[in-house]
C-alpha positions as CSV (number, residue, x, y, z in Angstrom):
1,M,0.3,0.1,-0.3
2,L,1.6,3.5,-0.7
3,V,-0.1,6.2,1.1
4,G,0.3,9.7,-0.2
5,N,0.3,12.0,3.8
6,K,-0.4,15.7,3.9
7,S,-2.8,15.7,0.7
8,D,-3.7,19.0,2.1
9,L,-0.1,20.7,1.2
10,E,-1.0,21.0,-2.1
11,D,1.5,24.0,-2.8
12,E,4.7,22.1,-1.0
13,R,4.1,18.4,-3.1
14,A,6.8,16.8,-4.1
15,V,5.5,14.3,-6.1
16,S,1.9,14.5,-8.1
17,T,-0.9,12.6,-7.4
18,E,-0.9,11.2,-11.0
19,D,2.7,10.1,-10.5
20,A,1.9,8.4,-7.1
21,K,-1.1,6.8,-9.0
22,E,1.3,5.5,-12.0
23,F,3.9,4.5,-9.6
24,A,1.6,2.2,-7.0
25,E,-0.3,0.7,-10.4
26,K,3.0,-0.4,-11.9
27,E,4.0,-1.7,-8.6
28,N,1.0,-3.8,-7.6
29,L,0.3,-1.5,-4.9
30,F,-2.8,0.3,-3.7
31,F,-3.0,4.1,-3.4
32,L,-4.7,6.4,-1.1
33,E,-4.0,9.7,-0.1
34,T,-4.2,11.3,3.3
35,S,-4.5,14.4,5.7
36,A,-4.9,14.7,8.9
37,L,-5.5,17.8,9.5
38,Q,-8.4,17.8,7.1
39,A,-9.9,14.3,8.7
40,T,-9.4,12.8,4.8
41,N,-8.9,9.1,4.2
42,V,-6.8,8.4,7.7
43,E,-9.7,5.8,8.9
44,S,-9.7,4.3,5.5
45,A,-6.1,4.3,5.0
46,F,-5.7,1.9,8.5
47,Q,-8.5,0.0,7.6
48,T,-7.5,-0.6,4.6
49,V,-3.8,-1.7,6.2
50,L,-5.7,-4.0,8.8
51,S,-8.0,-5.5,6.3
52,E,-5.2,-6.7,3.9
53,I,-2.8,-8.0,6.6
54,F,-5.8,-10.0,7.8
55,K,-6.7,-11.4,4.4
56,I,-2.7,-12.5,4.0
57,H,-2.2,-13.9,7.5
58,S,-5.9,-15.6,6.9
59,K,-4.9,-17.2,3.4
60,K,-1.4,-18.5,5.1
61,N,-3.2,-20.0,8.2
62,I,-5.4,-22.4,6.1
63,V,-3.7,-25.5,5.0
64,T,-5.6,-28.1,3.1
65,D,-5.4,-31.3,3.4
66,P,-4.9,-33.1,-0.4
67,K,-7.3,-36.1,1.0
68,A,-10.0,-33.4,2.0
69,N,-10.8,-32.5,-1.5
70,G,-9.9,-29.2,-1.2
71,A,-12.1,-29.1,1.8
72,A,-10.2,-27.0,4.8
73,P,-9.0,-28.7,7.6
74,P,-11.1,-28.5,11.0
75,L,-9.8,-25.7,13.4
76,A,-8.6,-27.1,16.4
77,G,-9.6,-24.9,19.5
78,K,-11.0,-24.7,22.9
79,K,-14.4,-23.2,23.8
80,V,-14.6,-20.3,26.1
81,L,-17.2,-19.0,28.1
82,V,-17.6,-15.6,28.1
83,P,-20.8,-14.9,30.6
84,G,-23.2,-12.6,30.1
85,P,-25.9,-10.8,32.0
86,A,-28.1,-14.1,32.2
87,Q,-25.5,-16.6,32.5
88,E,-23.6,-17.3,35.5
89,I,-19.9,-18.3,35.8
90,P,-19.5,-22.0,36.9
91,K,-18.0,-22.3,40.1
92,S,-14.8,-24.5,40.4
93,K,-15.0,-27.7,42.9
94,C,-11.7,-26.6,44.3
95,C,-13.0,-23.2,45.7
96,S,-16.3,-24.2,46.5
97,S,-15.4,-25.1,50.1
98,M,-13.7,-21.9,50.5
């Protein structure tokens, strides 16, 4: 991802938007200009970066079994109880006599 910062400072621009777009396209990068002063595209830049990291990380974690005909393997995990307003936290046997 290529992010052009301080897009509000047009008079001090070192690289034109068109040059940056061309470079990003040539390098197969997503391009976005931001301005924190004007609150332009700052949140979008962060969301895009995080989304792309998540996509890449998710693809790396899914390894298919050749015998599974392309199906993803079952994910190993542990069930976690998150108590809500209508739920009670189960008491452990070790602590019930205290």
